mmCIF file of the N, C-alpha and C atoms, coordinates in Angstrom:
data_MODEL
# 
_entry.id   MODEL 
# 
loop_
_atom_site.group_PDB 
_atom_site.id 
_atom_site.type_symbol 
_atom_site.label_atom_id 
_atom_site.label_alt_id 
_atom_site.label_comp_id 
_atom_site.label_asym_id 
_atom_site.label_entity_id 
_atom_site.label_seq_id 
_atom_site.pdbx_PDB_ins_code 
_atom_site.Cartn_x 
_atom_site.Cartn_y 
_atom_site.Cartn_z 
_atom_site.occupancy 
_atom_site.B_iso_or_equiv 
_atom_site.pdbx_formal_charge 
_atom_site.auth_seq_id 
_atom_site.auth_comp_id 
_atom_site.auth_asym_id 
_atom_site.auth_atom_id 
_atom_site.pdbx_PDB_model_num 
ATOM 1   N N  . UNK A 1 1  ? -4.409  -11.448 24.288 1.00 0.00 ? 1  UNK A N  1 
ATOM 2   C CA . UNK A 1 1  ? -4.349  -11.270 22.859 1.00 0.00 ? 1  UNK A CA 1 
ATOM 3   C C  . UNK A 1 1  ? -3.085  -10.493 22.510 1.00 0.00 ? 1  UNK A C  1 
ATOM 4   N N  . UNK A 1 2  ? -2.310  -11.050 21.611 1.00 0.00 ? 2  UNK A N  1 
ATOM 5   C CA . UNK A 1 2  ? -1.092  -10.387 21.173 1.00 0.00 ? 2  UNK A CA 1 
ATOM 6   C C  . UNK A 1 2  ? -1.451  -9.314  20.153 1.00 0.00 ? 2  UNK A C  1 
ATOM 7   N N  . UNK A 1 3  ? -0.854  -8.148  20.289 1.00 0.00 ? 3  UNK A N  1 
ATOM 8   C CA . UNK A 1 3  ? -1.148  -7.054  19.371 1.00 0.00 ? 3  UNK A CA 1 
ATOM 9   C C  . UNK A 1 3  ? -0.010  -6.906  18.378 1.00 0.00 ? 3  UNK A C  1 
ATOM 10  N N  . UNK A 1 4  ? -0.117  -7.631  17.278 1.00 0.00 ? 4  UNK A N  1 
ATOM 11  C CA . UNK A 1 4  ? 0.905   -7.601  16.229 1.00 0.00 ? 4  UNK A CA 1 
ATOM 12  C C  . UNK A 1 4  ? 0.752   -6.356  15.366 1.00 0.00 ? 4  UNK A C  1 
ATOM 13  N N  . UNK A 1 5  ? 1.842   -5.965  14.747 1.00 0.00 ? 5  UNK A N  1 
ATOM 14  C CA . UNK A 1 5  ? 1.835   -4.896  13.759 1.00 0.00 ? 5  UNK A CA 1 
ATOM 15  C C  . UNK A 1 5  ? 1.964   -5.553  12.394 1.00 0.00 ? 5  UNK A C  1 
ATOM 16  N N  . UNK A 1 6  ? 1.037   -5.254  11.516 1.00 0.00 ? 6  UNK A N  1 
ATOM 17  C CA . UNK A 1 6  ? 1.038   -5.849  10.186 1.00 0.00 ? 6  UNK A CA 1 
ATOM 18  C C  . UNK A 1 6  ? 1.528   -4.824  9.163  1.00 0.00 ? 6  UNK A C  1 
ATOM 19  N N  . UNK A 1 7  ? 2.379   -5.256  8.278  1.00 0.00 ? 7  UNK A N  1 
ATOM 20  C CA . UNK A 1 7  ? 2.853   -4.408  7.202  1.00 0.00 ? 7  UNK A CA 1 
ATOM 21  C C  . UNK A 1 7  ? 1.845   -4.432  6.063  1.00 0.00 ? 7  UNK A C  1 
ATOM 22  N N  . UNK A 1 8  ? 2.019   -3.528  5.104  1.00 0.00 ? 8  UNK A N  1 
ATOM 23  C CA . UNK A 1 8  ? 1.032   -3.326  4.050  1.00 0.00 ? 8  UNK A CA 1 
ATOM 24  C C  . UNK A 1 8  ? 0.684   -4.604  3.291  1.00 0.00 ? 8  UNK A C  1 
ATOM 25  N N  . UNK A 1 9  ? 1.671   -5.398  2.904  1.00 0.00 ? 9  UNK A N  1 
ATOM 26  C CA . UNK A 1 9  ? 1.374   -6.610  2.134  1.00 0.00 ? 9  UNK A CA 1 
ATOM 27  C C  . UNK A 1 9  ? 0.534   -7.597  2.941  1.00 0.00 ? 9  UNK A C  1 
ATOM 28  N N  . UNK A 1 10 ? 0.754   -7.656  4.258  1.00 0.00 ? 10 UNK A N  1 
ATOM 29  C CA . UNK A 1 10 ? -0.058  -8.528  5.111  1.00 0.00 ? 10 UNK A CA 1 
ATOM 30  C C  . UNK A 1 10 ? -1.485  -7.997  5.218  1.00 0.00 ? 10 UNK A C  1 
ATOM 31  N N  . UNK A 1 11 ? -1.609  -6.669  5.302  1.00 0.00 ? 11 UNK A N  1 
ATOM 32  C CA . UNK A 1 11 ? -2.938  -6.043  5.378  1.00 0.00 ? 11 UNK A CA 1 
ATOM 33  C C  . UNK A 1 11 ? -3.718  -6.325  4.108  1.00 0.00 ? 11 UNK A C  1 
ATOM 34  N N  . UNK A 1 12 ? -3.085  -6.119  2.954  1.00 0.00 ? 12 UNK A N  1 
ATOM 35  C CA . UNK A 1 12 ? -3.752  -6.372  1.678  1.00 0.00 ? 12 UNK A CA 1 
ATOM 36  C C  . UNK A 1 12 ? -4.211  -7.821  1.571  1.00 0.00 ? 12 UNK A C  1 
ATOM 37  N N  . UNK A 1 13 ? -3.375  -8.735  2.012  1.00 0.00 ? 13 UNK A N  1 
ATOM 38  C CA . UNK A 1 13 ? -3.727  -10.153 1.973  1.00 0.00 ? 13 UNK A CA 1 
ATOM 39  C C  . UNK A 1 13 ? -4.899  -10.462 2.903  1.00 0.00 ? 13 UNK A C  1 
ATOM 40  N N  . UNK A 1 14 ? -4.904  -9.851  4.082  1.00 0.00 ? 14 UNK A N  1 
ATOM 41  C CA . UNK A 1 14 ? -5.944  -10.130 5.068  1.00 0.00 ? 14 UNK A CA 1 
ATOM 42  C C  . UNK A 1 14 ? -7.299  -9.560  4.657  1.00 0.00 ? 14 UNK A C  1 
ATOM 43  N N  . UNK A 1 15 ? -7.307  -8.352  4.091  1.00 0.00 ? 15 UNK A N  1 
ATOM 44  C CA . UNK A 1 15 ? -8.592  -7.720  3.792  1.00 0.00 ? 15 UNK A CA 1 
ATOM 45  C C  . UNK A 1 15 ? -9.029  -7.899  2.348  1.00 0.00 ? 15 UNK A C  1 
ATOM 46  N N  . UNK A 1 16 ? -8.120  -8.320  1.468  1.00 0.00 ? 16 UNK A N  1 
ATOM 47  C CA . UNK A 1 16 ? -8.482  -8.589  0.083  1.00 0.00 ? 16 UNK A CA 1 
ATOM 48  C C  . UNK A 1 16 ? -8.661  -7.353  -0.774 1.00 0.00 ? 16 UNK A C  1 
ATOM 49  N N  . UNK A 1 17 ? -8.066  -6.240  -0.371 1.00 0.00 ? 17 UNK A N  1 
ATOM 50  C CA . UNK A 1 17 ? -8.151  -5.009  -1.153 1.00 0.00 ? 17 UNK A CA 1 
ATOM 51  C C  . UNK A 1 17 ? -6.764  -4.575  -1.598 1.00 0.00 ? 17 UNK A C  1 
ATOM 52  N N  . UNK A 1 18 ? -6.711  -3.822  -2.678 1.00 0.00 ? 18 UNK A N  1 
ATOM 53  C CA . UNK A 1 18 ? -5.435  -3.347  -3.199 1.00 0.00 ? 18 UNK A CA 1 
ATOM 54  C C  . UNK A 1 18 ? -4.901  -2.177  -2.382 1.00 0.00 ? 18 UNK A C  1 
ATOM 55  N N  . UNK A 1 19 ? -3.654  -1.841  -2.644 1.00 0.00 ? 19 UNK A N  1 
ATOM 56  C CA . UNK A 1 19 ? -3.004  -0.706  -1.974 1.00 0.00 ? 19 UNK A CA 1 
ATOM 57  C C  . UNK A 1 19 ? -3.778  0.581   -2.230 1.00 0.00 ? 19 UNK A C  1 
ATOM 58  N N  . UNK A 1 20 ? -4.141  0.822   -3.487 1.00 0.00 ? 20 UNK A N  1 
ATOM 59  C CA . UNK A 1 20 ? -4.838  2.065   -3.813 1.00 0.00 ? 20 UNK A CA 1 
ATOM 60  C C  . UNK A 1 20 ? -6.209  2.132   -3.144 1.00 0.00 ? 20 UNK A C  1 
ATOM 61  N N  . UNK A 1 21 ? -6.911  1.023   -3.084 1.00 0.00 ? 21 UNK A N  1 
ATOM 62  C CA . UNK A 1 21 ? -8.216  1.001   -2.418 1.00 0.00 ? 21 UNK A CA 1 
ATOM 63  C C  . UNK A 1 21 ? -8.073  1.270   -0.925 1.00 0.00 ? 21 UNK A C  1 
ATOM 64  N N  . UNK A 1 22 ? -7.051  0.671   -0.327 1.00 0.00 ? 22 UNK A N  1 
ATOM 65  C CA . UNK A 1 22 ? -6.808  0.859   1.103  1.00 0.00 ? 22 UNK A CA 1 
ATOM 66  C C  . UNK A 1 22 ? -6.523  2.328   1.413  1.00 0.00 ? 22 UNK A C  1 
ATOM 67  N N  . UNK A 1 23 ? -5.626  2.929   0.642  1.00 0.00 ? 23 UNK A N  1 
ATOM 68  C CA . UNK A 1 23 ? -5.267  4.326   0.893  1.00 0.00 ? 23 UNK A CA 1 
ATOM 69  C C  . UNK A 1 23 ? -6.422  5.281   0.585  1.00 0.00 ? 23 UNK A C  1 
ATOM 70  N N  . UNK A 1 24 ? -7.245  4.961   -0.413 1.00 0.00 ? 24 UNK A N  1 
ATOM 71  C CA . UNK A 1 24 ? -8.420  5.788   -0.687 1.00 0.00 ? 24 UNK A CA 1 
ATOM 72  C C  . UNK A 1 24 ? -9.398  5.718   0.476  1.00 0.00 ? 24 UNK A C  1 
ATOM 73  N N  . UNK A 1 25 ? -9.601  4.529   1.028  1.00 0.00 ? 25 UNK A N  1 
ATOM 74  C CA . UNK A 1 25 ? -10.501 4.378   2.173  1.00 0.00 ? 25 UNK A CA 1 
ATOM 75  C C  . UNK A 1 25 ? -9.956  5.112   3.400  1.00 0.00 ? 25 UNK A C  1 
ATOM 76  N N  . UNK A 1 26 ? -8.631  5.112   3.592  1.00 0.00 ? 26 UNK A N  1 
ATOM 77  C CA . UNK A 1 26 ? -8.040  5.876   4.695  1.00 0.00 ? 26 UNK A CA 1 
ATOM 78  C C  . UNK A 1 26 ? -8.306  7.360   4.493  1.00 0.00 ? 26 UNK A C  1 
ATOM 79  N N  . UNK A 1 27 ? -8.160  7.824   3.261  1.00 0.00 ? 27 UNK A N  1 
ATOM 80  C CA . UNK A 1 27 ? -8.403  9.227   2.938  1.00 0.00 ? 27 UNK A CA 1 
ATOM 81  C C  . UNK A 1 27 ? -9.849  9.615   3.207  1.00 0.00 ? 27 UNK A C  1 
ATOM 82  N N  . UNK A 1 28 ? -10.758 8.688   2.952  1.00 0.00 ? 28 UNK A N  1 
ATOM 83  C CA . UNK A 1 28 ? -12.191 8.921   3.177  1.00 0.00 ? 28 UNK A CA 1 
ATOM 84  C C  . UNK A 1 28 ? -12.596 8.737   4.632  1.00 0.00 ? 28 UNK A C  1 
ATOM 85  N N  . UNK A 1 29 ? -11.674 8.270   5.466  1.00 0.00 ? 29 UNK A N  1 
ATOM 86  C CA . UNK A 1 29 ? -11.972 8.027   6.879  1.00 0.00 ? 29 UNK A CA 1 
ATOM 87  C C  . UNK A 1 29 ? -12.666 6.704   7.133  1.00 0.00 ? 29 UNK A C  1 
ATOM 88  N N  . UNK A 1 30 ? -12.589 5.782   6.161  1.00 0.00 ? 30 UNK A N  1 
ATOM 89  C CA . UNK A 1 30 ? -13.281 4.498   6.267  1.00 0.00 ? 30 UNK A CA 1 
ATOM 90  C C  . UNK A 1 30 ? -12.363 3.315   6.568  1.00 0.00 ? 30 UNK A C  1 
ATOM 91  N N  . UNK A 1 31 ? -11.116 3.587   6.922  1.00 0.00 ? 31 UNK A N  1 
ATOM 92  C CA . UNK A 1 31 ? -10.161 2.516   7.199  1.00 0.00 ? 31 UNK A CA 1 
ATOM 93  C C  . UNK A 1 31 ? -9.195  3.013   8.262  1.00 0.00 ? 31 UNK A C  1 
ATOM 94  N N  . UNK A 1 32 ? -8.747  2.120   9.150  1.00 0.00 ? 32 UNK A N  1 
ATOM 95  C CA . UNK A 1 32 ? -7.823  2.545   10.209 1.00 0.00 ? 32 UNK A CA 1 
ATOM 96  C C  . UNK A 1 32 ? -6.529  3.136   9.636  1.00 0.00 ? 32 UNK A C  1 
ATOM 97  N N  . UNK A 1 33 ? -6.039  4.163   10.276 1.00 0.00 ? 33 UNK A N  1 
ATOM 98  C CA . UNK A 1 33 ? -4.779  4.770   9.868  1.00 0.00 ? 33 UNK A CA 1 
ATOM 99  C C  . UNK A 1 33 ? -3.614  3.941   10.398 1.00 0.00 ? 33 UNK A C  1 
ATOM 100 N N  . UNK A 1 34 ? -2.527  3.895   9.642  1.00 0.00 ? 34 UNK A N  1 
ATOM 101 C CA . UNK A 1 34 ? -1.356  3.147   10.100 1.00 0.00 ? 34 UNK A CA 1 
ATOM 102 C C  . UNK A 1 34 ? -0.591  3.928   11.157 1.00 0.00 ? 34 UNK A C  1 
ATOM 103 N N  . UNK A 1 35 ? 0.300   3.226   11.823 1.00 0.00 ? 35 UNK A N  1 
ATOM 104 C CA . UNK A 1 35 ? 1.211   3.897   12.743 1.00 0.00 ? 35 UNK A CA 1 
ATOM 105 C C  . UNK A 1 35 ? 2.578   3.951   12.073 1.00 0.00 ? 35 UNK A C  1 
ATOM 106 N N  . UNK A 1 36 ? 3.293   5.006   12.341 1.00 0.00 ? 36 UNK A N  1 
ATOM 107 C CA . UNK A 1 36 ? 4.607   5.185   11.744 1.00 0.00 ? 36 UNK A CA 1 
ATOM 108 C C  . UNK A 1 36 ? 5.624   4.338   12.497 1.00 0.00 ? 36 UNK A C  1 
ATOM 109 N N  . UNK A 1 37 ? 6.358   3.514   11.751 1.00 0.00 ? 37 UNK A N  1 
ATOM 110 C CA . UNK A 1 37 ? 7.354   2.627   12.339 1.00 0.00 ? 37 UNK A CA 1 
ATOM 111 C C  . UNK A 1 37 ? 8.770   3.159   12.139 1.00 0.00 ? 37 UNK A C  1 
ATOM 112 N N  . UNK A 1 38 ? 8.945   3.953   11.140 1.00 0.00 ? 38 UNK A N  1 
ATOM 113 C CA . UNK A 1 38 ? 10.251  4.514   10.815 1.00 0.00 ? 38 UNK A CA 1 
ATOM 114 C C  . UNK A 1 38 ? 10.069  5.612   9.785  1.00 0.00 ? 38 UNK A C  1 
ATOM 115 N N  . UNK A 1 39 ? 11.169  6.067   9.202  1.00 0.00 ? 39 UNK A N  1 
ATOM 116 C CA . UNK A 1 39 ? 11.077  7.148   8.222  1.00 0.00 ? 39 UNK A CA 1 
ATOM 117 C C  . UNK A 1 39 ? 10.208  6.783   7.026  1.00 0.00 ? 39 UNK A C  1 
ATOM 118 N N  . UNK A 1 40 ? 10.326  5.548   6.579  1.00 0.00 ? 40 UNK A N  1 
ATOM 119 C CA . UNK A 1 40 ? 9.583   5.138   5.389  1.00 0.00 ? 40 UNK A CA 1 
ATOM 120 C C  . UNK A 1 40 ? 8.793   3.853   5.617  1.00 0.00 ? 40 UNK A C  1 
ATOM 121 N N  . UNK A 1 41 ? 8.440   3.588   6.837  1.00 0.00 ? 41 UNK A N  1 
ATOM 122 C CA . UNK A 1 41 ? 7.734   2.338   7.147  1.00 0.00 ? 41 UNK A CA 1 
ATOM 123 C C  . UNK A 1 41 ? 6.523   2.614   8.026  1.00 0.00 ? 41 UNK A C  1 
ATOM 124 N N  . UNK A 1 42 ? 5.407   2.000   7.653  1.00 0.00 ? 42 UNK A N  1 
ATOM 125 C CA . UNK A 1 42 ? 4.193   2.093   8.461  1.00 0.00 ? 42 UNK A CA 1 
ATOM 126 C C  . UNK A 1 42 ? 3.658   0.680   8.674  1.00 0.00 ? 42 UNK A C  1 
ATOM 127 N N  . UNK A 1 43 ? 2.781   0.552   9.641  1.00 0.00 ? 43 UNK A N  1 
ATOM 128 C CA . UNK A 1 43 ? 2.127   -0.713  9.909  1.00 0.00 ? 43 UNK A CA 1 
ATOM 129 C C  . UNK A 1 43 ? 0.786   -0.471  10.575 1.00 0.00 ? 43 UNK A C  1 
ATOM 130 N N  . UNK A 1 44 ? -0.038  -1.481  10.563 1.00 0.00 ? 44 UNK A N  1 
ATOM 131 C CA . UNK A 1 44 ? -1.362  -1.401  11.171 1.00 0.00 ? 44 UNK A CA 1 
ATOM 132 C C  . UNK A 1 44 ? -1.429  -2.368  12.328 1.00 0.00 ? 44 UNK A C  1 
ATOM 133 N N  . UNK A 1 45 ? -2.089  -1.953  13.397 1.00 0.00 ? 45 UNK A N  1 
ATOM 134 C CA . UNK A 1 45 ? -2.307  -2.854  14.525 1.00 0.00 ? 45 UNK A CA 1 
ATOM 135 C C  . UNK A 1 45 ? -3.306  -3.918  14.092 1.00 0.00 ? 45 UNK A C  1 
ATOM 136 N N  . UNK A 1 46 ? -2.968  -5.165  14.322 1.00 0.00 ? 46 UNK A N  1 
ATOM 137 C CA . UNK A 1 46 ? -3.840  -6.275  13.940 1.00 0.00 ? 46 UNK A CA 1 
ATOM 138 C C  . UNK A 1 46 ? -5.214  -6.138  14.593 1.00 0.00 ? 46 UNK A C  1 
ATOM 139 N N  . UNK A 1 47 ? -5.254  -5.669  15.830 1.00 0.00 ? 47 UNK A N  1 
ATOM 140 C CA . UNK A 1 47 ? -6.513  -5.488  16.542 1.00 0.00 ? 47 UNK A CA 1 
ATOM 141 C C  . UNK A 1 47 ? -7.409  -4.473  15.816 1.00 0.00 ? 47 UNK A C  1 
ATOM 142 N N  . UNK A 1 48 ? -6.827  -3.380  15.327 1.00 0.00 ? 48 UNK A N  1 
ATOM 143 C CA . UNK A 1 48 ? -7.606  -2.375  14.600 1.00 0.00 ? 48 UNK A CA 1 
ATOM 144 C C  . UNK A 1 48 ? -8.211  -2.962  13.328 1.00 0.00 ? 48 UNK A C  1 
ATOM 145 N N  . UNK A 1 49 ? -7.428  -3.773  12.617 1.00 0.00 ? 49 UNK A N  1 
ATOM 146 C CA . UNK A 1 49 ? -7.936  -4.389  11.390 1.00 0.00 ? 49 UNK A CA 1 
ATOM 147 C C  . UNK A 1 49 ? -9.036  -5.402  11.689 1.00 0.00 ? 49 UNK A C  1 
ATOM 148 N N  . UNK A 1 50 ? -8.857  -6.188  12.746 1.00 0.00 ? 50 UNK A N  1 
ATOM 149 C CA . UNK A 1 50 ? -9.889  -7.158  13.112 1.00 0.00 ? 50 UNK A CA 1 
ATOM 150 C C  . UNK A 1 50 ? -11.196 -6.459  13.486 1.00 0.00 ? 50 UNK A C  1 
ATOM 151 N N  . UNK A 1 51 ? -11.104 -5.355  14.209 1.00 0.00 ? 51 UNK A N  1 
ATOM 152 C CA . UNK A 1 51 ? -12.299 -4.580  14.559 1.00 0.00 ? 51 UNK A CA 1 
ATOM 153 C C  . UNK A 1 51 ? -12.950 -3.999  13.309 1.00 0.00 ? 51 UNK A C  1 
ATOM 154 N N  . UNK A 1 52 ? -12.144 -3.484  12.389 1.00 0.00 ? 52 UNK A N  1 
ATOM 155 C CA . UNK A 1 52 ? -12.672 -2.919  11.146 1.00 0.00 ? 52 UNK A CA 1 
ATOM 156 C C  . UNK A 1 52 ? -13.408 -3.995  10.351 1.00 0.00 ? 52 UNK A C  1 
ATOM 157 N N  . UNK A 1 53 ? -12.780 -5.181  10.212 1.00 0.00 ? 53 UNK A N  1 
ATOM 158 C CA . UNK A 1 53 ? -13.417 -6.277  9.485  1.00 0.00 ? 53 UNK A CA 1 
ATOM 159 C C  . UNK A 1 53 ? -14.730 -6.699  10.146 1.00 0.00 ? 53 UNK A C  1 
ATOM 160 N N  . UNK A 1 54 ? -14.725 -6.793  11.460 1.00 0.00 ? 54 UNK A N  1 
ATOM 161 C CA . UNK A 1 54 ? -15.923 -7.176  12.192 1.00 0.00 ? 54 UNK A CA 1 
ATOM 162 C C  . UNK A 1 54 ? -17.048 -6.167  11.963 1.00 0.00 ? 54 UNK A C  1 
ATOM 163 N N  . UNK A 1 55 ? -16.709 -4.891  11.997 1.00 0.00 ? 55 UNK A N  1 
ATOM 164 C CA . UNK A 1 55 ? -17.711 -3.847  11.758 1.00 0.00 ? 55 UNK A CA 1 
ATOM 165 C C  . UNK A 1 55 ? -18.245 -3.897  10.334 1.00 0.00 ? 55 UNK A C  1 
ATOM 166 N N  . UNK A 1 56 ? -17.386 -4.188  9.361  1.00 0.00 ? 56 UNK A N  1 
ATOM 167 C CA . UNK A 1 56 ? -17.828 -4.292  7.963  1.00 0.00 ? 56 UNK A CA 1 
ATOM 168 C C  . UNK A 1 56 ? -18.810 -5.445  7.803  1.00 0.00 ? 56 UNK A C  1 
ATOM 169 N N  . UNK A 1 57 ? -18.493 -6.586  8.397  1.00 0.00 ? 57 UNK A N  1 
ATOM 170 C CA . UNK A 1 57 ? -19.378 -7.752  8.310  1.00 0.00 ? 57 UNK A CA 1 
ATOM 171 C C  . UNK A 1 57 ? -20.711 -7.440  8.979  1.00 0.00 ? 57 UNK A C  1 
ATOM 172 N N  . UNK A 1 58 ? -20.664 -6.800  10.148 1.00 0.00 ? 58 UNK A N  1 
ATOM 173 C CA . UNK A 1 58 ? -21.893 -6.464  10.864 1.00 0.00 ? 58 UNK A CA 1 
ATOM 174 C C  . UNK A 1 58 ? -22.770 -5.515  10.063 1.00 0.00 ? 58 UNK A C  1 
ATOM 175 N N  . UNK A 1 59 ? -22.169 -4.518  9.417  1.00 0.00 ? 59 UNK A N  1 
ATOM 176 C CA . UNK A 1 59 ? -22.960 -3.548  8.666  1.00 0.00 ? 59 UNK A CA 1 
ATOM 177 C C  . UNK A 1 59 ? -23.602 -4.193  7.439  1.00 0.00 ? 59 UNK A C  1 
ATOM 178 N N  . UNK A 1 60 ? -22.909 -5.124  6.818  1.00 0.00 ? 60 UNK A N  1 
ATOM 179 C CA . UNK A 1 60 ? -23.476 -5.831  5.658  1.00 0.00 ? 60 UNK A CA 1 
ATOM 180 C C  . UNK A 1 60 ? -24.632 -6.707  6.103  1.00 0.00 ? 60 UNK A C  1 
ATOM 181 N N  . UNK A 1 61 ? -24.465 -7.390  7.226  1.00 0.00 ? 61 UNK A N  1 
ATOM 182 C CA . UNK A 1 61 ? -25.536 -8.253  7.721  1.00 0.00 ? 61 UNK A CA 1 
ATOM 183 C C  . UNK A 1 61 ? -26.765 -7.458  8.125  1.00 0.00 ? 61 UNK A C  1 
ATOM 184 N N  . UNK A 1 62 ? -26.562 -6.256  8.691  1.00 0.00 ? 62 UNK A N  1 
ATOM 185 C CA . UNK A 1 62 ? -27.705 -5.415  9.070  1.00 0.00 ? 62 UNK A CA 1 
ATOM 186 C C  . UNK A 1 62 ? -28.504 -4.996  7.834  1.00 0.00 ? 62 UNK A C  1 
ATOM 187 N N  . UNK A 1 63 ? -27.812 -4.818  6.722  1.00 0.00 ? 63 UNK A N  1 
ATOM 188 C CA . UNK A 1 63 ? -28.504 -4.440  5.487  1.00 0.00 ? 63 UNK A CA 1 
ATOM 189 C C  . UNK A 1 63 ? -29.129 -5.645  4.800  1.00 0.00 ? 63 UNK A C  1 
ATOM 190 N N  . UNK A 1 64 ? -28.849 -6.851  5.317  1.00 0.00 ? 64 UNK A N  1 
ATOM 191 C CA . UNK A 1 64 ? -29.453 -8.054  4.768  1.00 0.00 ? 64 UNK A CA 1 
ATOM 192 C C  . UNK A 1 64 ? -28.729 -8.606  3.568  1.00 0.00 ? 64 UNK A C  1 
ATOM 193 N N  . UNK A 1 65 ? -27.437 -8.240  3.416  1.00 0.00 ? 65 UNK A N  1 
ATOM 194 C CA . UNK A 1 65 ? -26.661 -8.716  2.280  1.00 0.00 ? 65 UNK A CA 1 
ATOM 195 C C  . UNK A 1 65 ? -25.486 -9.529  2.763  1.00 0.00 ? 65 UNK A C  1 
ATOM 196 N N  . UNK A 1 66 ? -25.727 -10.768 3.156  1.00 0.00 ? 66 UNK A N  1 
ATOM 197 C CA . UNK A 1 66 ? -24.656 -11.624 3.668  1.00 0.00 ? 66 UNK A CA 1 
ATOM 198 C C  . UNK A 1 66 ? -23.803 -12.093 2.610  1.00 0.00 ? 66 UNK A C  1 
# 
């Protein structure tokens, strides 16, 4: 499995949430933190996002809300 680094616009597209929602969830500890790529650039490991999405789907299914 290739471990790509996704930039913010790719993350927003993949998870369907806005920038502000993503950063609020990071602040709350409910979303993976990005890695620093440069002075003003961050990215997320694709594997971390896939795991986060999988866990979100699993938790919704456990509550019976597919």
